[in-house]
N, C-alpha and C positions, 0 to 999 in steps of 0.2 A: 355576341357570337351568333352564328347560325349553323345549321347542319344541312349539308347537301349530300344526297346519295347518288353516286355515279354507278352506272351499270353498263359494262361493255357488252355489246351484242354484235353478232355478224350480220344482221338484217334489220336495219332501223324500222322499216315499214312493218315488218312482222312483229317486232317488239313493241312498237306503239300500239298495234292492234290488240296484242295480248294484254298489256297492262291496262288499256282502256276497257276492254271487254271483260277481263277478269276482276278487275278491282273498281271500275267506274272512275278512273282518273281521267283528267282533261289535259289535252295538249295546250299549254299556255304560250310557248315559244318554240320556234324552230331555228336551228343553226345551220343553215345551208342544207346539204344532203347528208350531213354526218352527225347530226345531234337533235335532240328534242327535250324540251323541259316539260314535265308533267306535274300537275298539282292535284290536290284532293287529299293528301295525307299531311300530318304535321310537318314533314320534311319534304322539299321538292325532290323529285326524281329526275335524274338526267340520264337519258339513254344515249350512248356513245357508240356510233358504228365503228368497229375495228374488226378487220378480217381475221379469221382463224389463221394461226401461225405467225401473226405479227408479234413483235416483242412487247411485252407487258412489263409490270414491275419485277425488279430484281432479275432482268433478262429472261424470265420465263416466257415461253411462247403461249399465246392465248389459245385455249381449246374450249369448245362449247359442248363437248359431251358432258354428262353429269360428273361433276367433280366436287370434292370435298374442300371446304374452307371454313376456318373458324368463324367467319363472318357470314350471316345470312339475315334475311328479313323475317321478322315476326309481325304479321298483320292481324291486329286485334279487330274481331268482328262481333256483331251482336247475335248472329245466327250461324254458327259454324256449318251446319248441314247445308244451308242455302248457299253460303259462300263457297263451300267445297264444290258443289255441283257447278256453280258459275265459273270457278277457276278452271275445273276439269274441262268444261265445254269451250273454254277459251284457249286450251292447249296445255295446261299444267299437267304434270305427271304425278300421280299419287305414289308415295313411298311408304305410307302406313295407313292403317285404318284410324278413324277418329277414336281417340281414347280419352277417358276422363281421369283427371288426377284430382287431388285435394283442392287445388286452386282453380280448376277450370278444365276445358277440353282443348285438345291439340290434334293437328293432323300435319305430318311432314309432307312436303311436295318439292317439285323442282319446276322452275319455269322451262319454257321450250329451249332455253339456252344453257341448261345445266346449273343455273343458280339456285340455291336452296332457299325455300320459302316455307314458313310455318303459319298456319292459321291458328289463331288462339281465340277462344271465347271464355272470358272470365266468369267464374260463378262465385257466389256468395261474396267473400272479401277479396277475391283474386289471390295475388301472391301473399297477401297478409295472412292467409290461412297457413302458410308454412314459414313465415319470416318471424324470428323472435323480436319481441318489443325491444327498442333501443332506450326506452325510458327506464330510470332506475330510482 
């Protein structure tokens, strides 16, 4: 098995520029004028140009204002402060301050197309700080 992440966007060129500038991803393939494959994360990212108002899943119309969905990207970084500055400079919108939890640091953002993205910097043992041991 493999995992591919598809992200609908209304403007492919702008989306490619954002994900390349914000996260250092590289364009590895183009699919005509309507799609691009990006690499640099453990899963490939596919940016797919679909106009606002076109029909998406479940007959919902696509919209690119900030929207809530139970699926978002968590991007694990080594230096959250530097990654945050880079993402904001590329066009991300901050939705929280950087906060520290028992497992690490997190900041909630949105890409320029309304999709949720969190930057995470693990500290100490990461999620093991809050996960009970499964060994008995």
